[in-house]
N, C-alpha and C positions, 0 to 999 in steps of 0.2 A: 484680815482680822482690822475693827476700827477701835483706835484706841485714845488716850487724851491726848498725847502727846509722846515725842520720839524718847522723853527721860521714861514715861511710862514703858515703853518697849525695850527701852535697856536695861530696866531692872527687870522685867518680864524674864527676859532671856538668861540675864546674868545668873536669877536665880535657878531658873531651870537646867542651866548648862555648866554651871562653874560649880567647884568645890572647891574649900578653902584650900590656897596653895597652890592653885590652876594657874599656869601663865598665860597673861594674855597681851599678845603685841599691839601696841597703839604709835599712832603716827607722831614722830618728835620735830617741832610742836606739833600740839593737837587739842583736839575738844575737852577741857576739864571736867564738863558735865559728864562724859563718859566714863573718866579714871575715878571720879568720885563712886560713881554707882558698882564698879569693878571691885573698888578697894572694899565697899561695905559688905562684899560677899568674901571677903578675904582673897581674892585672885591677887596674882602678882604682877606688877605693870612693868612691861619690858619695851620702854622705846625705841623704836625703828626709826631711821632719818628719814626724811624726805626731801626728794630730790626734783630736777626739772620734769620727771616723768612719774609722779607719785611713791609712793611710800617702797622703798628701796628693799626690794627682795633678797636680795645678796647680802646687802648689808646687814640687815635683820639676821639671816644666817652666820655671818659670820661673828656679830655682835653676843649670839643667844646659841650657839650651838648645842649645848644642853638643856635647854627650854622651849623645846617643843610646844608651840601655844594651842592652847584648847580652842581658842578665839582670837580672830582677828578683827579690830576695829579699825575701816577706813572711813574716809569720804573721798571718793574718788571723782566724781564729778565736778566738785569746787572743794577742793584740799582746805581745811579749816585748820588754822588762819592763815595760809601762805596762797590759797587761791589757785593751785596748780593744777589742771588736768590730769589724773591718770590716762596714759597711753594705751592705747589696745595692744599692744605688745606687751605691757607690764600687766595688764589685766588678765589677759589668755593665763601668764608666767603664774600669776596669784592664785588663778584658780585651780589651773594643772596642779601647783604644789600643794594645796589645799585638798586636793581629790587625793592624792597621795601619802598626805602625812594627816588625812582624817582630824581636817581643824576647820572648823566652822568658821565664814567670813559675816561679820556684821557690817552691812553697806549702808550708811546712812546718807540719805540724798536728802539736804536740807533745803537747798534754792535752785536746785538745776532748772528749773524755768526760765529763770534771768540770766539768759546766754546771751553775750554782745557779739561774738566772733568767732569764727572756727565753726567746723561742721560737729553737732553733737556725738558723741561715740556711747553705743548702747552702753546701758548700765551693767556692771559685774551679772545680776538677777538675770538680766536678758539673755546674757552669754554661757550662764551657766548647765552644763548637762549632765551634772555629778550631784546636784541637792545638797550644795554646801553653802549656799548663801543666804543668808536674811537679810531682807531688806525694808527699811522704814521710809517714808517719806510723810511729811508735815504739810498743813495749811497755815501753819503759823506765818513764815517768812512771804508765801504766796499770797496770800489774803491780809489778816493781821494777829496778831498775839493773842488778843483775848478769845477766838475761837479755837477751844483746845479739843482738835481734833487731828486726827495724825492716822496714819495705815501702817501695817505690817503686812509683809508677803514672806511665808515660813515655807521650807522646805515639805512635801507634802508627807514625809514619814514621822513627822514631828506634828502635825497641824492638830490633832487630837491631843499630844500633849500641852500646846498652847492653850487650846480652847477651853480644856480642864482647869488650867490657871486662871483663864479670864473668867471663867462660870463661876469661880469664888472670891474674884476679886472685886473692892469699891467702885476701881476705877472705870465705871459706865459712863460712855461719853452722852450728853442727853438725847433721847430720839428725835425731838422736835429739830435741833442742830444739824441732826445727820440727814432728815428729810429736807429741811431747806435748801441743805448744801447739794444735795444729790439732784433736785431739779434746777439748782443752780448752776450744775455740770452739764446735766443732759439737755436742758434749753440752749447751751453755747454761752451763755455768760461769762462762765469761769475762764473759754478759750479767748473770749472776747477783752477779757480784763488782763489776762496775762500780756497778750499783745499791745495793751496800750500801755498798761505800769512798764512793760521791757522798753518802747520806745520813750517814755517818761524819763525812767533811771538811765538810759543810755544818754541823753540828752545832758543829764545832772554827771554823770560820768564824764563827759567832753567838756562840760564848762569847769569842774575841778582840775582837769588835765593840763586845761588852757592857762586857768588863775594859777595853778602851779610854776608852770612854766615860767611864767611872767613875774611871779613873788618868791617861790621856794627854792628857785635853780642854787645849787650850793649848801643847801640845807636840809632838802628833802627831795629824795629820788622816789616818783611812782613808776613801777614797771606796767607793762602792758596789761590789761584787763579783760580778762575773757568772759567773766560772769559773777553773777553775785550780788551784795546790796553793801559791800564795804572791801574795802583792798586795803594790804600790806602795805608801807611804804618805808622806805630805808633811810636813816639819818645820815647826814653828811659831816663832815668835818668834825669828826670823833665826840659828836653831841652824845651823852647819855639818855636812853630812852625813859628811864624811872624821872631825871631831873626835867626832860622835855615834857613828859606829861605834867609833873606839877607845874612848871612855868606856864602850859597852854592852860591849865587851870584858873588859873590866877585871872586871864581873860576871857574868862568863860566857855572855853572851847575844850570840848571831852575826845581825847585819845585814849588809846589803850596799849599800853607797852608791849612787843612781843615776848619778851620775857614771861610774862606771866603765864603764857602757855606751852611753856618748856617745863620738861621734868628737872632740868639740869640749867645749867646757863647757854643762855641764847648764844649761838654763834655769831651773829649780827644786830648792830642796832637797830630795830624798828618800832613803826607804832602801825597801830591799825585804826583806820579812820573810815568813818561811815560817810555816804553821800548819798543815799536813796530816801533819805527821811526829810531833806531840806533842797529848798528850792533854790536859784541861783542868785538871789538877795543875798540869802542868810551863809551860801556857800563861800560867796566873796568877801563877806565878813568875817566868816570863820577863817579863809587862807588868809586874810591880813592880819588877823590877830595872832594867828598859827606864827606866822612869817615874824611878825614883832617879838613873840615869845623865844623864838629860836635863837634870833639877832643877839637877844640880850645874853644867853648863857653861851653863847659862842664867842662872844667878846672876850679877848684876852684879860686877866685882871690886870690892874694898873700898879703903877710902881708908885713908892710912896712921895715922890716929886710930882706925879701926874696928879694925886688928891689934895695936894697942897694947892 
């Protein structure tokens, strides 16, 4: 199905598949836009921890032993916001468990085209042999946000249901945009664009990591980044994320505290930093200003004698 965005895909799936009170397992931390949609139909959000292999299925079973989900929402290619890639072992386990428990998996693949290291792992939908995966992809990040085009791949046994819902929906993407994008892809321009932008974003990521090593050591730790247009960074020295974001804003640097993507309290103090949309010069300015902001709030309070 061609749709106007992943939010529409989530809305459609939620209304067709969920009843009020149905449990939905979601990654913790995770994408708040999905949680908003599921809550709007009355579903119960059940946060499941994410580890180095992605959504931790065993932890979810322990945490929610009596809440067998009707739907599981995951971002396995590049987990939002932590950035980890779900391992093949974890993917196969999740698919088998979903088959046995008759659970639908909603796979949100929002920016897997921009991968900088490691070998890509097949999508859950590509590994699915039991027709339990709904796959959503978008051109928002890979091309530009104003292009409201995305796509939804649904299991064959629910195609008619989704098609009927789409036929009475008012969210029909413009046909002229679809035709132009079709030609853009079939003539090879899309593949060339992705290769060119992947190289550019990888260069900017390299600049960010180099500058962070020079200026943010002891303040902010950037883990290995495999893919995407943004990265999570871990604050050091007891600096609190919300305070760091407010301090950075005074220097015209925009960062997002990781806790805003958590359903409870975030286990670690982290910030989300975007790097793909700015050039090397702006990255240098941003890192320098962010370092100043973090240094200011890290400094211990002065004693009364120091203030004299």
